[in-house]
C-alpha positions as CSV (number, residue, x, y, z in Angstrom):
1,X,106.2,-5.4,103.5
2,X,104.4,-8.8,104.0
3,X,101.7,-8.9,106.7
4,X,99.9,-11.9,108.0
5,X,100.2,-15.1,109.9
6,X,102.2,-18.3,109.4
7,X,101.0,-21.7,110.6
8,X,104.1,-23.8,111.1
9,X,104.3,-27.5,112.0
10,X,107.4,-27.3,114.1
11,X,109.8,-30.3,114.1
12,X,111.6,-31.6,117.2
13,X,115.0,-30.2,118.0
14,X,114.1,-26.6,117.1
15,X,113.4,-23.8,119.6
16,X,110.5,-21.4,118.8
17,X,113.2,-18.7,118.4
18,X,115.0,-21.0,115.8
19,X,111.8,-21.1,113.8
20,X,111.4,-17.3,114.0
21,X,115.0,-16.8,112.8
22,X,114.5,-19.1,109.8
23,X,111.2,-17.4,109.0
24,X,112.9,-14.0,109.1
25,X,115.4,-15.2,106.5
26,X,112.6,-16.7,104.3
27,X,110.6,-13.4,104.3
28,X,113.5,-11.1,104.5
29,X,112.1,-9.1,107.5
30,X,112.9,-8.8,111.2
31,X,109.2,-8.2,112.0
32,X,108.3,-11.8,112.9
33,X,107.2,-13.1,116.3
34,X,105.5,-16.2,117.7
35,X,102.4,-17.0,119.7
36,X,103.1,-19.4,122.5
37,X,106.5,-21.0,123.0
38,X,107.2,-24.6,122.1
39,X,110.1,-26.4,123.8
40,X,112.7,-28.0,121.5
41,X,111.4,-31.5,122.2
42,X,107.8,-30.5,121.4
43,X,106.4,-30.7,117.9
44,X,103.3,-29.2,116.3
45,X,101.5,-26.0,115.7
46,X,103.5,-22.7,116.1
47,X,101.7,-19.6,115.0
48,X,103.9,-16.7,113.7
49,X,102.9,-13.1,113.1
50,X,104.6,-11.3,110.2
51,X,104.7,-7.5,109.8
52,X,101.6,-5.9,111.5
53,X,100.7,-9.5,112.5
54,X,103.4,-9.3,115.2
55,X,101.2,-6.6,117.0
56,X,98.0,-8.5,116.5
57,X,99.3,-11.9,117.7
58,X,98.3,-11.1,121.3
59,X,94.7,-11.9,120.3
60,X,95.9,-15.4,119.5
61,X,98.3,-16.0,122.4
62,X,95.5,-15.9,124.9
63,X,93.4,-18.4,123.1
64,X,92.7,-22.1,123.9
65,X,95.5,-24.6,123.3
66,X,95.3,-28.3,122.4
67,X,97.9,-31.0,122.9
68,X,98.6,-34.7,122.6
69,X,101.2,-35.8,125.1
70,X,102.8,-38.9,126.6
71,X,103.6,-39.0,130.3
72,X,106.1,-41.5,131.7
73,X,105.7,-42.7,135.3
74,X,108.8,-44.2,137.0
75,X,111.2,-41.4,137.2
76,X,111.4,-37.6,137.8
77,X,113.7,-35.3,135.9
78,X,115.2,-31.9,136.4
79,X,113.1,-30.3,133.6
80,X,109.9,-32.4,134.1
81,X,110.5,-33.8,130.6
82,X,112.9,-36.2,128.8
83,X,115.4,-33.5,128.1
84,X,116.4,-33.2,131.7
85,X,118.6,-35.3,134.0
86,X,117.0,-38.1,135.9
87,X,116.7,-37.1,139.6
88,X,115.1,-40.2,141.0
89,X,113.6,-43.6,139.9
90,X,110.5,-45.3,141.4
91,X,108.6,-48.6,141.4
92,X,105.4,-48.5,139.4
93,X,104.1,-52.1,139.8
94,X,101.8,-51.0,142.6
95,X,99.9,-48.4,140.5
96,X,96.6,-49.4,139.0
97,X,95.0,-47.9,135.9
98,X,92.1,-46.7,138.0
99,X,94.4,-44.7,140.3
100,X,95.9,-43.0,137.2
101,X,92.4,-42.2,135.9
102,X,91.3,-40.8,139.3
103,X,94.3,-38.5,139.7
104,X,94.0,-37.1,136.1
105,X,90.3,-36.5,136.5
106,X,91.1,-34.2,139.4
107,X,93.2,-32.1,137.0
108,X,90.2,-31.1,135.0
109,X,88.5,-27.7,135.4
110,X,89.9,-24.7,137.1
111,X,93.0,-25.7,139.0
112,X,96.0,-24.2,140.7
113,X,99.1,-25.2,138.8
114,X,102.8,-24.7,139.7
115,X,104.8,-24.0,136.5
116,X,108.0,-25.9,135.8
117,X,111.1,-24.2,137.2
118,X,112.6,-24.3,133.7
119,X,109.7,-22.4,132.1
120,X,110.0,-19.2,130.1
121,X,108.3,-17.2,132.9
122,X,110.2,-14.1,133.8
123,X,111.3,-13.6,137.5
124,X,112.5,-10.1,138.1
125,X,113.3,-9.6,134.5
126,X,115.1,-13.0,133.8
127,X,113.6,-16.2,132.4
128,X,113.2,-18.9,135.0
129,X,115.2,-21.4,132.9
130,X,118.1,-19.0,132.7
131,X,118.2,-18.8,136.5
132,X,118.1,-22.6,136.8
133,X,121.0,-22.9,134.3
134,X,123.0,-20.5,136.5
135,X,122.5,-22.7,139.5
136,X,119.7,-20.9,141.2
137,X,116.9,-22.9,142.9
138,X,113.7,-21.5,141.4
139,X,110.2,-21.8,142.9
140,X,107.5,-20.3,140.8
141,X,104.2,-19.5,142.6
142,X,101.2,-21.6,141.5
143,X,98.7,-19.9,139.1
144,X,95.2,-20.5,138.1
145,X,94.6,-22.3,134.8
146,X,91.7,-24.2,133.3
147,X,91.8,-27.7,131.8
148,X,88.7,-27.8,129.5
149,X,89.2,-31.4,128.4
150,X,91.6,-34.2,129.4
151,X,91.1,-37.6,127.8
152,X,93.3,-40.7,128.4
153,X,94.1,-42.3,125.0
154,X,96.1,-45.2,126.3
155,X,98.0,-46.7,129.3
156,X,100.9,-49.0,128.6
157,X,102.7,-50.8,131.4
158,X,106.2,-52.3,131.3
159,X,108.5,-53.6,134.1
160,X,110.2,-50.3,134.6
161,X,107.7,-47.6,133.8
162,X,104.1,-46.7,132.7
163,X,103.4,-44.5,129.7
164,X,100.1,-42.6,129.6
165,X,99.0,-40.9,126.4
166,X,96.6,-38.0,126.9
167,X,94.8,-35.4,124.8
168,X,94.4,-32.0,126.5
169,X,92.5,-28.8,125.7
170,X,93.4,-26.0,128.1
171,X,93.7,-22.3,128.7
172,X,96.8,-20.2,127.8
173,X,99.5,-20.5,130.4
174,X,98.9,-24.2,131.2
175,X,102.0,-26.4,131.4
176,X,101.6,-30.0,130.2
177,X,105.0,-30.8,131.9
178,X,103.4,-29.8,135.2
179,X,100.5,-32.2,134.6
180,X,103.1,-35.0,134.2
181,X,105.1,-33.9,137.3
182,X,102.0,-33.6,139.4
183,X,100.7,-37.0,138.4
184,X,104.0,-38.6,139.4
185,X,104.0,-36.8,142.7
186,X,100.4,-37.8,143.5
187,X,101.2,-41.5,142.7
188,X,104.6,-41.4,144.4
189,X,106.1,-42.7,141.2
190,X,107.8,-39.7,139.6
191,X,106.6,-38.4,136.3
192,X,107.8,-36.6,133.3
193,X,106.9,-35.8,129.7
194,X,108.4,-37.9,126.9
195,X,106.3,-36.5,124.0
196,X,104.3,-33.3,123.3
197,X,102.5,-32.3,120.1
198,X,100.5,-29.1,120.0
199,X,97.5,-29.5,117.7
200,X,95.6,-26.3,118.4
201,X,96.2,-22.6,119.1
202,X,92.7,-21.3,118.8
203,X,91.4,-20.4,116.3
204,X,94.0,-22.5,114.3
205,X,94.6,-26.2,114.1
206,X,97.6,-28.3,113.3
207,X,95.8,-29.7,110.2
208,X,96.1,-26.2,108.6
209,X,99.9,-26.0,109.3
210,X,102.9,-26.9,107.1
211,X,106.6,-27.4,107.6
212,X,108.3,-24.0,107.5
213,X,109.8,-24.5,104.1
214,X,106.3,-25.0,102.6
215,X,104.4,-22.7,104.9
216,X,102.6,-19.8,103.2
217,X,101.5,-16.5,104.6
218,X,97.8,-16.2,105.4
219,X,96.2,-12.8,105.4
220,X,95.5,-10.8,108.6
221,X,91.8,-11.0,107.8
222,X,91.9,-14.8,107.4
223,X,93.3,-15.1,110.9
224,X,91.4,-12.3,112.8
225,X,88.0,-12.9,111.3
226,X,87.8,-16.0,113.4
227,X,88.4,-13.9,116.6
228,X,87.1,-10.4,116.0
229,X,84.2,-8.9,114.1
230,X,85.0,-7.2,110.8
231,X,84.2,-3.8,109.3
232,X,84.7,-2.7,105.7
233,X,85.8,0.9,105.4
234,X,84.9,3.5,102.8
235,X,87.7,5.6,101.3
236,X,86.7,8.5,103.5
237,X,86.9,6.4,106.7
238,X,90.3,5.0,105.7
239,X,91.6,8.5,105.3
240,X,90.3,9.6,108.7
241,X,91.9,6.6,110.3
242,X,95.3,7.3,108.8
243,X,95.0,10.9,110.2
244,X,94.4,9.3,113.6
245,X,90.8,10.5,113.8
246,X,87.8,8.5,115.0
247,X,85.0,7.4,112.7
248,X,81.4,6.5,113.3
249,X,80.5,3.9,115.9
250,X,81.1,0.2,115.1
251,X,78.5,-2.5,116.0
252,X,81.0,-4.2,118.4
253,X,83.2,-2.7,121.1
254,X,86.4,-4.0,119.3
255,X,86.4,-4.5,115.5
256,X,89.0,-5.2,112.9
257,X,88.8,-2.7,110.0
258,X,89.6,-3.6,106.3
259,X,89.6,-2.1,102.9
260,X,87.1,-3.6,100.4
261,X,89.9,-5.9,99.0
262,X,90.5,-7.4,102.5
263,X,93.6,-5.5,103.4
264,X,93.9,-4.8,107.1
265,X,93.7,-1.1,108.1
266,X,93.4,-1.0,111.9
267,X,91.7,-2.1,115.0
268,X,88.7,0.1,116.1
269,X,87.6,0.5,119.7
270,X,84.3,2.2,120.6
271,X,84.8,5.1,123.1
272,X,82.7,8.0,124.2
273,X,83.8,11.5,123.2
274,X,81.7,14.6,124.0
275,X,78.7,12.5,124.8
276,X,78.9,10.5,121.5
277,X,80.2,7.0,120.9
278,X,82.8,6.8,118.2
279,X,85.3,4.2,116.9
280,X,88.9,5.1,117.6
281,X,91.7,3.5,115.6
282,X,94.7,1.7,117.0
283,X,97.5,-0.5,115.5
284,X,97.1,1.3,112.2
285,X,98.7,-0.5,109.3
286,X,101.0,2.2,108.0
287,X,102.0,1.6,104.4
288,X,105.7,1.9,103.7
């Protein structure tokens, strides 16, 4: 079975699940999952885990994200992006560039953000967007996220609306649609997202990705070595791990273990046993 990660440059019009389904056909395996959902209108980097990579992808999901986005002031929508129905239109002629800058500057750092009601967040076992489609009014509690960087690339004004292009680096769980909505609410102008491109899912960048048809599997080691320390195992240590037994202590608390040829074997976690610190295996790569 193939094991590794796929760095896909997703095109608009496809859901993340669409990309996973196509990848399953390409690699002839059901063991494929993705790190961080991209909406159909969004483009850019989607990281897939293949084989044992599906179990290791959690180390990537929680990493920093990077986006380029365009916010449109002048109307609000049911989904906080251009895919939704327009709920209300507003005048924008009174809004100055400095007001836009001031409001967006307040979005930097650790903030309390209310996710969009059409997000993939589960509420009592059901996705929020599914509840909205069924006619429910959904209010998701605000949650703490961090905006590491928010740069304004351009502000373009027309008679009917204002488009603001931004670049954002943020923590996992941040909704760029919510930044657009909140900017519109703060300026009493309505706001929604008209463009979103993800350029980073730490430690990977969009420049490393390819369209799915051309995307090639990268090894588990190539992905994890940017996140976790590595340890090369001896033949004896590999055998102990496959029997589920601990081996000698690793230098770090959590370590990724490999064979000399770079093949992933397991994760190792240091724990105490009978007064001695040993490395215990988990997520062992069982050969089929």
